[in-house]
Each structure stands twice: as structure tokens, then as C-alpha cells.
C-alpha positions in Angstrom: 186.9 88.6 104.4 184.8 91.2 106.1 187.9 92.7 107.8 191.5 93.2 106.8 194.0 93.7 109.6 197.3 95.3 109.0 200.0 95.2 111.6 197.6 93.8 114.2 200.1 93.8 117.0 201.8 97.1 116.2 203.3 98.8 119.2 202.2 102.4 118.6 199.2 103.5 120.7 197.6 104.6 117.5 194.7 102.9 115.7 193.9 103.5 112.0 190.4 102.7 110.7 189.1 102.7 107.1 185.5 101.6 106.4 185.6 102.3 102.7 189.0 100.9 101.7 187.6 98.2 99.5 185.2 97.9 96.5 184.9 94.1 96.9 181.5 92.5 96.4 181.2 88.8 97.2 180.5 86.7 94.1 177.0 85.7 95.3 175.8 89.3 95.0 176.9 89.6 91.3 178.3 93.1 91.6 174.9 94.2 92.9 173.9 94.4 89.2 176.6 97.0 88.5 179.3 96.9 85.8 182.9 96.5 86.6 183.4 100.1 85.5 180.9 101.3 88.0 182.6 99.4 90.8 185.8 101.3 90.2 184.0 104.6 90.8 183.9 106.5 94.1 180.4 105.3 94.7 181.9 101.8 95.6 184.8 102.9 97.7 187.1 105.7 98.9 189.7 105.7 96.1 193.3 105.6 97.3 192.7 105.6 101.0 193.2 101.9 101.5 196.8 102.0 100.4 197.5 105.2 102.4 196.1 103.5 105.5 198.2 100.3 105.0 201.3 102.4 104.4 200.7 104.4 107.6 200.1 101.2 109.6 203.6 100.0 108.7 205.4 103.3 109.0 203.8 104.1 112.4 203.9 100.5 113.7 200.2 100.8 114.3 197.3 98.4 113.7 194.9 99.3 110.9 191.4 97.9 110.6 190.0 98.0 107.0 186.6 96.8 105.8 187.0 94.2 103.2 183.7 95.0 101.4 182.2 97.8 99.4 180.1 100.4 101.1 177.5 99.6 98.5 177.0 96.2 100.1 176.6 97.8 103.5 178.1 101.0 104.8 180.0 100.5 108.1 180.1 104.2 108.7 176.3 104.4 109.0 174.1 103.6 112.0 171.9 100.6 111.7 168.9 102.9 111.5 170.4 105.2 108.9 168.7 105.4 105.5 172.1 105.1 103.8 173.1 101.9 105.5 172.4 100.0 102.3 172.1 102.6 99.5 169.6 102.1 96.7 171.0 105.0 94.8 174.5 106.6 95.0 175.5 109.8 93.2 172.9 109.2 90.5 173.7 105.5 90.1 170.8 103.1 90.9 172.0 100.0 92.7 169.9 97.1 91.4 170.9 94.6 94.0 169.8 96.8 96.8 166.3 97.4 95.6 163.4 96.0 97.6 165.8 94.2 100.0 163.9 92.3 102.7 164.8 92.3 106.3 166.5 88.9 106.2 168.7 90.2 103.4 169.6 93.3 105.4 170.3 91.2 108.5 172.6 88.8 106.6 174.8 91.7 105.5 174.8 93.1 109.1 175.8 89.7 110.5 178.4 88.8 107.9 180.1 92.1 107.2 179.0 95.1 109.3 179.1 93.6 112.7 182.4 91.7 112.3 184.1 95.0 111.2 182.9 96.9 114.3 183.6 93.9 116.6 187.2 93.8 115.4 187.5 97.5 115.9 186.3 97.1 119.5 188.7 94.2 120.1 191.7 96.3 118.9 190.5 99.3 121.0 190.3 97.2 124.2 193.7 95.8 123.6 195.2 99.2 123.1 193.5 100.8 126.1 194.6 98.3 128.8 196.6 99.6 131.7 194.9 103.0 131.3 196.5 103.7 128.0 194.6 106.2 125.8 194.7 105.2 122.1 194.4 107.9 119.4 192.2 107.0 116.5 192.5 108.2 112.9 189.6 107.3 110.7 190.8 107.4 107.1 188.6 108.5 104.1 188.8 110.1 100.7 186.3 112.2 98.8 185.4 112.8 95.2 186.7 116.1 93.7 183.2 117.1 92.5 179.8 116.5 93.9 176.5 117.8 92.5 178.3 120.0 90.1 180.4 121.6 92.8 184.2 121.5 92.5 185.5 120.9 96.0 188.5 123.2 96.7 189.8 121.3 99.7 192.8 119.0 99.4 191.8 117.5 102.7 189.2 117.8 105.4 189.1 117.4 109.1 185.8 116.0 110.3 184.9 116.0 114.0 181.8 116.0 116.2 182.5 116.7 119.8 186.2 116.2 120.1 188.2 119.0 118.3 191.6 118.1 119.7 193.2 116.7 116.7 191.4 118.9 114.1 192.6 122.1 115.6 196.2 120.9 115.5 196.4 119.0 112.2 194.5 121.5 110.1 197.0 124.4 110.6 199.9 122.0 110.2 198.6 120.9 106.8 197.8 124.5 105.8 201.4 125.5 106.6 202.4 122.9 103.9 200.3 124.8 101.4 197.1 122.7 101.4 193.6 124.0 101.5 192.0 122.1 104.5 188.3 122.1 105.3 187.0 122.3 108.9 184.1 119.8 108.8 184.2 119.9 105.0 183.3 118.4 102.5 180.7 117.4 105.0 180.2 117.7 108.7 181.3 115.2 111.2 178.5 116.6 113.4 176.0 115.1 111.0 177.7 111.9 109.7 180.3 110.4 112.0 179.0 107.0 113.1 182.3 105.1 113.4 184.0 107.8 115.3 181.0 108.5 117.5 180.9 104.7 118.3 184.6 104.0 118.8 186.0 107.4 119.7 183.5 109.7 121.4 181.9 106.9 123.4 185.2 106.2 125.1 186.6 109.7 125.3 189.6 108.8 123.2 191.1 111.5 120.9 189.9 110.8 117.3 189.3 112.4 113.9 188.0 111.6 110.5 190.7 112.6 107.9 189.4 113.1 104.4 191.7 113.4 101.4 190.5 114.5 98.0 190.7 111.5 95.6 192.7 113.2 92.8 195.4 113.7 95.4 195.7 110.0 96.1 194.4 108.3 93.0 197.9 107.5 91.9 201.1 106.1 93.4 202.9 109.5 93.7 200.0 111.0 95.6 199.7 108.0 97.8 203.4 108.2 98.7 203.2 111.9 99.2 200.3 111.8 101.6 201.7 108.8 103.4 204.9 110.6 104.2 203.1 113.8 105.3 200.7 112.0 107.5 203.3 109.7 109.0 205.2 112.7 110.2 202.2 114.7 111.5 200.3 111.8 113.1 203.3 110.6 115.0 204.0 114.1 116.3 200.4 114.6 117.4 200.5 111.3 119.2 203.2 112.7 121.6 201.2 115.8 122.6 200.1 115.6 126.3 196.5 116.5 125.5 196.3 113.3 123.4 196.7 111.2 126.5 193.6 112.5 128.2 190.2 110.7 128.2 187.7 113.4 127.5 184.3 113.0 129.1 181.1 114.4 127.5 
């Protein structure tokens, strides 16, 4: 399935999105030529974040939209004209099944996986925004502890482009709990933020891309810890008056 919906009709005016929740590759693609071991690596998915997102959907009584396919098949957090839409190499790993892909092969993945994910996200947004409601959107990701030989010090990162509302509140709240929190780290939401630009900025809804370091949530204890922390913080932030304002750009 290209999309997994959790708590589709949840009552909270919160929407959770996770494009990299799954490492699933349909059988016809034969793991894109990769080993099962490679498919468990961070190149194939955002380790741990799928379960955190599902847990939050249930605790917050909010819908969650999760991609049901690996970002190596097609990356739902990339624009259709982005070079990384279907990666040929990821963190030093060549992806054999993505080499020399013709346009019909690219379009098939767009039609079967990428577009249904974004269409479902639009559907849930429209449902939540009726009667002038302003949904708040939390885009859930995780990041590898090390990249290109650099050990990333942040336990979590707040990624944003034009709307800083949530970042400037959630970052200090997490820091007060003892976490090192990056502001547009480990990478900048002003450079890579397709899903939130499309479904958040475009409508003026408050939104943020939350990144959690994978060794924080690569095990059950960490998943439970971050679920509890974020359930408290996200529900509190939802009640703030500035989160009910459509911001025009």
C-alpha cells in the first residue's frame, strides 16, 4: 500500500506526516538490487520514526499519514524536479535498481506511490480545515547519528522554512528537558522541505519538520520516551492562540 493511515478520523486538529516511515520495496522491484541488510540501514528509511508517529496518532487522537514505501523507491519529500527524487546513490551505497531508469519507469513510481501519498495528505488537510479550522502539522523524521564522518551532536532538530512558530516554542521546551536541539540542523528546512512547503506553507497552516536522532529511537525504550515527551509538548503547543492563525506569505 502506498499510504498507511492511522486514526484517520481522529478528533484532534493535528496532522502527523511521515514520508520515510517504511523500508518496504514491492516484490517486483527485487529490493532494487540491494541486500536485506542494506534495506535495514538509514538509507532506506527513517529508523524508529514510524512507530513514534503511530504512537502519537493514538495518544493525541490525531490522524497520521505514513508512506508505505521506501524513500529509495521514490522520495515523497522531494519535488518532482529534484535530483534526489529517485536516488541512484545514497550515503555511498549504489542503488542498482535506480540506474538508467527511463521516464516511463519514473512515472510509474510517481503514479503508484508518490502521488497517492500526497493526494491522501491533501484529503486529510481539507477535512481538518473545514469550518475555518486551522490544522497544525507535524512532519516526523529521524536522522543518522553520523554523516560524512561527522558525529551529529543534536538529539533532535527543528526544521522550518518560512514559518518559525512551532520551532521557536518547541526548541527551548526540549532544551529545558536536557536535550541538544538543532535550529535547522542537521540540515536546513530552507533548502529541503518539500512536504511542508506543499502542505503547510502553501496554506499558511502552522507546521514543522521534527527530526530525532536515530540512536534515540532505534529501540523500544527510546520510542516510548520520545512518544511521551512529544505527546505532552505537541498537545500543549496546539492550544496556543498563535497556532490558530493562518499565516500569509
